[in-house]
C-alpha positions in Angstrom: 77.1 127.2 72.2 77.3 123.4 72.9 73.4 123.9 73.8 72.2 125.7 70.8 74.2 123.1 68.3 72.2 120.6 69.8 68.7 122.3 69.6 69.9 122.8 65.7 70.7 119.3 64.8 67.3 118.3 66.5 64.8 120.8 65.6 66.1 121.9 62.5 68.1 119.7 60.4 66.8 116.4 62.3 63.3 115.9 60.8 65.0 116.1 57.2 67.7 113.4 58.2 64.7 110.9 59.6 62.4 111.2 56.8 65.9 110.4 54.5 66.2 107.4 57.3 62.5 106.0 56.8 64.0 104.5 53.3 64.5 100.9 54.0 68.2 100.7 52.4 69.3 104.0 54.8 69.2 104.6 58.4 69.6 108.0 60.6 72.8 107.3 63.0 74.7 109.3 66.0 77.8 110.8 66.0 78.5 110.8 69.5 80.4 113.9 70.8 83.8 113.1 72.6 83.6 114.0 76.6 85.6 116.8 78.0 88.4 116.2 80.0 88.7 117.1 83.6 92.3 118.5 84.7 93.8 119.5 88.0 95.2 123.3 88.9 98.7 122.8 87.5 97.6 120.6 84.4 97.6 117.0 85.4 95.0 115.0 83.6 92.4 113.5 86.4 89.4 112.3 84.0 89.5 111.3 80.3 88.1 109.2 77.9 89.8 106.7 76.0 88.6 104.3 73.0 87.6 100.9 73.0 86.6 98.8 70.2 84.3 95.5 69.5 85.7 93.2 66.5 83.8 91.3 64.5 84.8 89.2 60.8 82.6 88.8 58.1 84.1 85.5 56.6 81.9 85.9 53.4 84.1 88.6 51.6 87.1 86.7 52.3 88.6 84.6 49.3 89.5 81.0 50.3 93.1 81.5 48.6 93.2 84.1 50.9 92.3 82.8 53.7 94.3 79.5 53.4 97.3 81.4 52.8 97.1 83.8 55.9 95.3 81.4 58.4 98.1 80.4 60.3 99.8 83.8 60.5 96.0 85.3 62.0 95.8 82.6 64.3 99.1 82.6 65.6 98.9 86.7 66.0 95.4 86.5 67.5 96.9 84.1 70.5 100.2 86.5 70.9 97.8 89.6 70.9 94.6 88.9 72.2 96.2 86.3 75.0 93.0 84.3 75.3 93.0 81.2 73.2 96.1 79.2 72.1 97.3 79.4 68.6 95.9 75.8 67.8 92.4 77.0 69.1 92.5 79.9 67.2 93.1 77.8 63.8 90.4 75.3 64.5 87.7 78.3 65.3 88.9 80.3 62.4 88.5 77.3 59.5 85.3 76.2 61.3 83.9 79.9 60.8 85.4 80.8 57.8 83.7 76.9 55.9 80.5 78.1 57.7 80.6 81.6 56.0 80.1 83.2 59.5 79.1 87.0 59.0 79.7 88.1 62.3 82.3 86.7 64.2 83.0 87.8 67.3 86.9 88.4 67.7 87.7 91.0 70.3 85.2 92.5 73.1 86.4 96.1 74.5 89.5 96.0 73.0 92.2 99.0 73.9 93.4 101.1 71.1 96.8 99.8 70.9 96.1 96.3 70.2 93.1 97.2 67.6 96.4 99.2 65.7 98.0 95.9 65.7 95.3 93.8 64.5 94.3 95.8 61.8 97.7 95.6 60.2 97.7 91.8 60.1 97.3 90.0 56.9 93.9 90.1 55.3 92.5 92.1 58.5 94.4 95.3 56.6 92.1 94.9 53.8 89.1 96.4 55.9 85.8 95.8 55.8 84.9 94.6 52.1 87.6 92.7 51.7 89.2 91.6 54.7 85.6 91.2 56.7 86.9 93.5 59.7 84.1 94.8 61.1 85.0 97.4 63.7 82.6 99.3 66.1 84.5 101.8 68.6 82.9 102.9 72.2 84.4 105.3 74.4 85.5 104.4 78.1 85.6 106.9 80.6 88.7 106.6 82.6 90.6 108.4 85.9 94.3 107.6 85.6 94.6 108.0 89.4 91.6 105.2 90.0 90.0 106.5 93.1 92.0 109.6 93.9 89.0 112.4 94.7 86.8 109.9 93.2 83.6 111.2 94.6 84.6 114.7 94.0 86.3 114.0 90.3 83.1 111.8 89.7 81.9 109.2 87.9 80.4 108.9 84.1 78.3 106.1 83.4 76.1 105.8 80.5 72.6 104.8 81.9 73.7 105.1 85.5 73.9 108.0 88.0 76.3 110.8 87.3 78.2 111.9 90.6 80.9 115.1 91.7 81.8 117.6 88.9 80.8 115.1 86.1 77.0 115.7 87.2 77.7 119.3 88.3 79.2 120.4 84.9 77.7 117.6 82.8 75.9 119.9 79.9 79.4 121.7 79.7 81.4 118.2 79.7 79.3 116.2 77.2 79.3 118.4 73.8 76.6 118.0 71.4 76.1 114.7 69.2 75.8 114.5 65.7 74.0 112.6 63.0 74.5 111.1 59.5 72.8 109.1 57.2 74.2 105.9 56.0 73.4 103.7 53.2 73.3 99.8 53.3 75.7 98.7 50.7 76.1 95.0 48.7 77.1 92.6 51.2 75.2 94.4 54.2 77.7 96.8 55.4 76.5 100.5 55.7 78.5 103.5 54.6 78.1 107.1 55.6 76.1 109.1 52.6 78.6 111.8 51.5 77.1 115.7 52.6 74.7 113.9 55.4 77.0 114.1 58.3 75.9 116.7 61.0 79.4 116.8 62.9 79.3 116.3 66.7 80.9 119.8 69.4 82.9 118.1 71.5 82.5 119.3 74.9 84.7 121.6 76.9 87.2 120.6 79.2 87.4 121.7 82.9 90.4 122.9 85.2 89.8 122.0 88.4 91.6 123.9 92.1 92.7 120.7 93.1 96.4 119.9 93.4 97.4 115.9 92.7 100.2 116.3 95.1 98.0 117.8 98.0 95.2 115.6 97.6 97.4 112.6 97.7 99.0 113.2 100.7 95.8 114.1 102.3 94.3 110.8 101.1 97.3 108.8 102.4 97.3 110.4 105.6 93.4 109.9 106.2 93.8 106.4 105.7 96.7 105.6 107.8 94.6 106.9 110.7 91.3 105.1 109.9 93.2 102.1 109.5 95.2 102.3 112.7 91.9 102.7 114.8 89.6 100.8 111.9 87.3 104.1 111.9 84.0 103.7 110.2 84.8 106.7 107.7 87.0 109.8 107.6 86.8 113.0 105.4 89.6 115.5 105.2 89.1 119.2 103.3 92.3 121.4 102.1 91.2 125.0 101.4 93.5 127.8 100.3 92.8 130.9 102.5 92.5 133.5 100.5 90.7 132.3 97.6 88.6 129.5 99.3 89.8 126.8 96.4 88.9 123.4 97.4 93.1 122.1 96.9 92.2 118.6 98.2 88.9 116.6 99.4 89.1 113.3 100.9 86.1 110.6 101.6 87.0 107.2 103.0 84.6 104.9 104.0 85.4 101.4 105.5 84.3 98.5 103.6 83.7 95.2 104.6 86.8 93.5 103.9 88.1 96.3 106.0 89.7 98.7 103.3 89.1 102.1 102.4 87.3 103.5 99.5 85.3 107.0 98.2 82.3 105.5 98.9 80.5 109.0 99.9 81.2 112.6 99.9 81.1 113.0 103.9 82.5 116.4 103.3 78.9 117.4 103.0 77.0 115.4 105.2 75.3 118.1 108.5 76.6 116.3 111.7 76.4 117.6 115.2 80.0 119.2 114.9 81.0 118.9 118.3 83.7 121.2 120.0 85.1 123.0 116.7 81.3 124.8 117.2 83.0 126.5 120.1 84.6 128.8 117.7 81.3 130.1 116.7 80.0 130.7 120.1 83.6 132.3 121.2 83.1 134.6 118.4 79.4 135.7 118.8 80.5 136.7 122.8 83.7 138.5 121.3 82.0 140.2 118.9 79.1 141.6 121.5 82.1 142.4 123.5 80.7 140.3 126.7 83.9 138.8 127.4 87.5 139.2 126.5 90.3 136.6 125.8 91.5 137.2 129.4 88.2 137.3 131.3 87.7 134.5 133.8 85.5 131.7 133.9 84.7 129.1 136.8 84.5 125.5 135.2 83.0 124.1 138.3 84.9 121.1 138.3 83.5 120.2 135.2 80.0 119.9 136.2 77.1 122.1 135.6 73.3 121.9 135.5 71.1 123.7 132.8 67.6 123.2 133.4 66.6 119.5 134.4 70.4 118.2 132.4 73.8 118.2 133.5 76.8 118.9 131.2 80.1 117.5 132.0 83.6 118.1 131.1 85.0 115.2 129.2 88.1 115.6 132.0 87.0 116.4 135.6 88.6 119.1 137.8 88.8 122.2 135.9 88.4 125.4 138.2 88.7 129.1 137.7 90.3 129.6 134.1 90.5 132.5 131.6 88.5 132.6 128.5 91.9 131.6 126.5 92.5 128.7 129.0 89.3 127.2 129.3 88.9 127.1 125.2 92.0 125.8 124.8 91.2 122.8 126.9 88.0 122.7 125.4 85.6 123.0 128.9 81.8 122.4 127.8 80.9 123.7 131.1 82.7 127.2 130.6 81.7 127.8 127.1 78.2 126.7 128.4 77.7 129.1 131.2 79.3 132.0 129.0 76.7 131.6 126.3 73.8 130.9 129.0 74.9 134.2 130.7 74.6 136.3 128.3 72.2 135.0 125.8 69.8 133.2 128.1 67.2 136.4 128.2 67.4 137.0 124.4 69.1 133.7 122.6 67.9 134.9 119.5 71.0 137.7 119.5 72.9 134.1 119.5 71.1 132.6 116.8 71.4 135.6 114.3 74.9 135.5 114.8 75.3 132.1 113.5 72.9 133.0 110.8 75.7 136.1 109.9 77.8 133.5 109.6 75.4 131.3 107.2 75.7 128.5 109.3 71.7 128.1 108.4 72.3 127.6 104.3 74.3 125.2 102.4 77.9 126.1 101.2 77.2 126.4 97.4 80.1 124.1 96.4 80.0 123.3 93.1 79.3 119.9 93.9 75.6 118.5 93.9 74.0 116.6 96.6 75.1 119.1 99.5 72.3 118.9 102.0 71.1 121.7 104.4 72.3 122.2 107.7 70.1 122.6 110.7 70.5 125.3 113.2 68.2 126.0 115.6 66.5 129.0 116.9 63.8 130.1 119.6 61.2 129.9 117.1 61.7 126.2 116.4 59.1 123.7 118.2 62.2 121.6 119.7 63.8 124.5 121.4 64.2 124.0 125.1 65.8 125.3 128.4 68.8 123.5 127.4 69.1 124.0 123.7 71.3 127.3 124.1 74.1 125.8 126.3 74.3 122.4 124.2 74.3 124.6 121.1 77.2 126.4 122.5 79.0 123.0 122.7 77.8 121.8 119.4 75.1 119.7 119.8 71.2 120.3 118.8 73.0 122.0 115.5 73.8 119.6 112.2 76.6 121.6 110.1 78.9 119.5 107.1 82.5 119.5 107.3 82.8 121.8 104.6 80.9 124.5 106.3 83.1 124.1 109.5 85.8 124.3 107.5 84.6 127.9 106.0 84.1 129.3 109.2 87.9 128.4 110.4 89.0 130.2 106.9 87.2 133.2 107.0 89.1 133.7 110.4 92.5 132.7 109.1 91.3 134.8 106.6 90.9 138.3 109.0 87.1 137.6 108.9 86.8 137.6 105.1 84.2 134.4 104.2 85.2 132.8 100.8 83.1 130.5 99.0 84.8 127.3 98.3 85.1 126.2 94.7 86.2 123.3 92.7 86.7 124.8 88.9 88.9 127.5 87.8 87.7 127.8 84.3 86.3 125.9 81.7 88.1 125.7 78.7 88.4 124.8 74.9 91.5 124.0 73.0 93.5 125.5 75.9 91.6 128.7 75.5 89.3 130.0 78.5 86.0 130.1 77.8 84.6 130.4 80.9 86.9 131.5 84.1 85.9 131.6 87.9 86.9 134.1 90.3 87.5 133.5 94.2 83.8 134.9 95.6 83.6 136.5 98.8 80.4 135.5 100.7 80.6 137.7 104.0 83.1 140.6 103.7 83.4 140.6 107.5 82.2 137.7 109.7 83.1 139.7 113.2 84.6 142.6 114.0 88.6 142.9 114.0 88.9 142.8 117.6 86.8 139.7 117.7 88.8 137.8 115.1 92.1 139.2 116.6 91.2 137.6 120.0 89.7 134.1 118.1 92.8 133.8 116.9 94.7 133.8 120.0 92.3 131.5 121.4 92.9 129.3 118.6 97.1 129.2 119.0 96.4 128.4 122.3 94.6 125.3 121.6 98.1 123.7 119.9 100.3 125.6 122.6 98.8 124.3 125.9 95.6 122.8 124.9 94.1 119.6 123.6 95.9 120.1 120.2 99.5 120.6 122.1 100.9 117.7 120.8 100.8 118.6 117.2 103.1 121.2 117.6 105.7 121.8 114.6 109.0 123.4 115.4 109.0 124.5 111.8 105.6 126.4 111.8 102.5 127.3 113.9 99.4 126.2 113.8 95.9 127.5 115.3 92.7 125.3 115.5 90.8 123.2 117.7 89.4 119.8 118.4 86.3 118.8 118.4 84.5 115.3 120.4 81.0 114.3 119.7 78.9 111.5 120.5 77.1 110.2 117.9 73.1 109.3 117.8 72.2 109.3 114.2 70.8 106.8 111.3 70.3 104.4 113.6 73.5 104.5 116.1 72.2 105.6 119.8 74.6 107.1 122.2 75.0 103.2 123.9 76.8 102.5 120.6 79.4 104.2 122.0 80.4 105.9 118.6 82.1 109.3 118.3 83.1 111.8 116.1 86.4 113.2 116.4 87.4 116.2 114.3 90.3 118.9 114.4 90.1 122.1 112.0 92.7 124.5 111.9 94.8 126.8 109.9 98.6 127.1 109.1 101.2 128.8 109.6 99.4 130.9 112.0 101.1 134.0 111.6 100.5 133.7 108.0 98.0 131.7 107.0 97.9 129.7 103.6 95.7 126.9 104.4 92.9 125.7 106.3 92.4 122.1 107.2 89.1 120.2 108.2 89.6 116.6 109.2 86.2 114.7 110.5 86.5 111.1 111.7 83.8 108.7 112.8 85.2 106.1 114.9 83.9 102.5 115.2 81.7 101.5 118.6 83.4 101.7 121.8 86.8 102.3 120.3 89.6 103.4 122.8 90.8 106.0 120.8 88.0 108.7 120.1 89.2 112.5 121.4 89.7 114.6 118.1 93.2 115.0 119.8 93.8 111.6 119.5 92.4 110.7 116.0 91.9 113.6 114.0 94.3 116.2 114.9 98.0 113.8 113.9 95.9 113.9 110.4 96.4 117.8 110.0 99.8 117.5 111.5 100.9 114.9 108.7 99.2 116.9 105.9 100.5 120.3 107.0 104.0 119.0 107.4 104.0 117.7 104.0 102.5 120.6 102.2 105.1 122.9 104.3 108.1 121.0 103.4 107.0 121.0 99.6 106.8 124.8 99.7 110.0 125.7 101.1 111.7 127.6 98.7 110.3 126.3 95.6 111.3 127.4 92.3 109.5 126.8 88.9 112.6 127.4 86.5 113.2 125.3 83.7 115.9 122.5 84.3 118.7 122.9 82.4 121.5 120.8 83.5 122.3 117.7 86.1 125.9 118.6 88.3 127.6 116.1 90.1 130.0 116.2 93.1 133.3 113.7 93.4 133.9 114.0 97.1 130.5 112.1 98.2 129.0 108.9 97.2 126.2 111.3 96.6 125.4 113.7 94.4 122.7 116.1 93.6 121.6 119.3 92.2 119.6 121.8 93.7 118.9 125.6 93.5 120.3 127.7 96.3 118.0 127.8 99.2 115.8 125.2 97.9 113.7 122.8 100.2 116.3 119.8 98.6 119.2 122.1 99.4 118.0 122.6 102.8 117.4 118.9 103.6 120.7 117.5 102.3 122.5 119.8 104.4 120.3 118.9 107.6 121.1 115.6 106.7 125.0 116.5 106.6 125.1 115.6 102.6 127.2 117.8 100.6 125.1 119.3 97.6 126.4 121.5 94.4 124.1 124.0 93.1 122.7 124.8 89.6 120.9 127.9 89.1 117.9 126.7 87.4 117.4 123.2 88.6 113.8 122.3 89.6 114.3 118.5 90.3 116.9 116.6 92.1 118.6 113.3 91.2 120.4 111.6 94.0 122.8 108.9 92.9 125.8 106.8 94.5 128.8 107.3 92.3 129.4 103.8 92.1 125.7 102.9 90.6 123.0 104.1 88.2 120.8 106.8 88.9 117.0 105.9 90.3 114.1 108.0 89.3 110.5 108.4 90.6 108.3 106.0 88.3 105.5 108.3 88.7 104.8 110.1 85.2 102.0 113.0 85.9 99.9 113.5 82.8 100.0 117.4 82.1 97.7 119.1 79.7 100.3 120.9 77.7 103.1 119.3 78.1 104.2 116.0 76.7 105.0 113.4 79.3 107.9 111.3 79.8 107.2 107.6 78.8 111.0 106.2 79.9 110.2 102.7 81.4 106.3 102.5 80.9 104.8 99.9 79.6 103.4 100.8 75.7 99.9 100.1 76.9 100.1 102.5 79.7 102.0 105.1 77.1 99.7 104.7 75.0 96.6 105.4 77.2 97.9 108.2 78.7 98.7 110.1 75.1 95.5 109.7 74.3 94.2 111.2 77.2 96.4 114.1 76.5 94.3 114.1 73.1 97.5 112.9 71.2 97.3 110.8 67.9 99.6 107.7 68.7 101.3 105.5 66.0 103.4 102.4 67.4 106.4 101.6 64.6 107.9 98.2 64.9 108.0 95.8 67.8 109.9 94.9 71.3 111.1 97.8 73.7 110.4 101.5 73.4 113.7 103.4 72.1 112.7 106.8 71.2 109.5 109.2 71.1 108.7 111.5 68.2 107.9 114.2 70.6 110.7 114.8 73.7 109.5 115.1 77.2 108.3 118.4 78.4 107.4 119.9 74.8 104.5 121.8 74.1 101.3 119.5 72.6 98.2 120.5 71.2 95.2 118.2 70.7 95.3 116.4 67.6 99.2 116.2 67.3 100.8 113.1 66.1 102.8 111.4 67.7 105.2 108.2 66.6 106.7 105.9 69.3 109.5 103.3 68.0 110.2 100.1 69.2 113.1 98.2 68.6 
């Protein structure tokens, strides 16, 4: 629809408008479409467009007696609002420019809406451009209310610059179609739109993503904490919903020169040698072909074995005869390589064909631009050698992205059904869905049911007794695999001592809800580099908080707060809710309110405390309490509301109460005292 409208404007009506504009007193102007917003799955605003204003003054249209009467007021007001010059400096500047009959005096650049509203209500300025000389040029600025949160995923839209993330993938949907108009030069040099010449713009559609702001925030903080602790080069973390393939969070953090971390690259989509997390694919192939069972035995030979002219070693020597499950749990390279070599050396194509069945040689197809193709060798490749099979079996000589690894583990958690990862639930216009994206099955069954059952046992054993045992939780079960790979790429050699540590798994193991992949690249010669040491704790931190936040969740509307008089703490919580359970575990008394969805804790001798965080919801009025006026206006405009401010000073009321339904274009009044 948008593309059709754009074509009509450009090819049908465009020539007529342009021919009119050839008149020296006419010009053809563009009416810019409003770019669509991007929301999280639960309606929190992730990206929007706000207006900014450039203000100039044409002193030639202002009468001298009017200027003399109000120049002091203007100087004082400009100084108070713009805060860039003193009253005296403004008074001198305004007087000088007026005496010179300046026609384009620059008053302000990139002024926010609320300051513009104040200025246009001042004496003289409120007379408009013809009598007051105020010349206004409006521009739009793209903002991310949560700053760098999921920045590489949500993306950046910058005029005349590279667009990334969802902003790039769905640019044609978000941008809408510009309109056009003819303007005529009026006496005094001002340009006015000729009535009837306008071709109104068609605003862009909104995106509703699969992202969960809470989970994204949890993932980013957990990842950044670990990266900072070990001064790692970069890290990525993906949280995927098992049943659907919805990506609930992607964190990509790279170390900057000052030691801070920034969403500087989409590391989740970069193919690298995965290391031991790839052993899952090898084990799955062996189980699927019925070569072994999880209880069969394999000799790790003390942690050293030769293949061709190369020697493979375990990171920890001394392992002997083990069950397949134990060998996997302890991440024995030798054991896994021996099994792959024993059953596939005569015909390695059987093994590589299974990897192709897992689609490891293809892109994931996620709705983000820039995904690179993985590299999976076959016996037909010139680089194939006698050592390729055993090394591939342990996660070397193969390049796949963390997102692809996450897909495979998610398929195991989903009983063998591989789901396509995706980031957008719907394209929406004025709260009505234009297009809805449903979960998509990529491979109905990646391996036999028995193979899936056995590999699940092996993944659980990793956390029970293997390299991931230190992340066991007393509250829920975890299944996953650690990975450690020495890095040699992009100018880095093995001598540099750079490692990639990873942990990929799902939880709860008995009824999987989320799959999480954590991949971290260490600094050179770091003392900590094993996946179980640097990546697995990130998994546990994220899983703990997601699990805690999902216990007994209730989504009913809050009716009231209740207090108890026999304790220093009061609380409201529904029976069985997470707050109720947590307070009881801490030996606090808790009173129940059947429909409570949030809780206020307060000392009876003090005032209550509320969180300062204010999510922005697509269809509900945010609470502006204790919020700076500038932020309140920015949030309301981002919600598509028209804002009116009355009075000065502190906020005392908002015309639409918090939580009430809102629609784009609705007017809201903020009253100050």
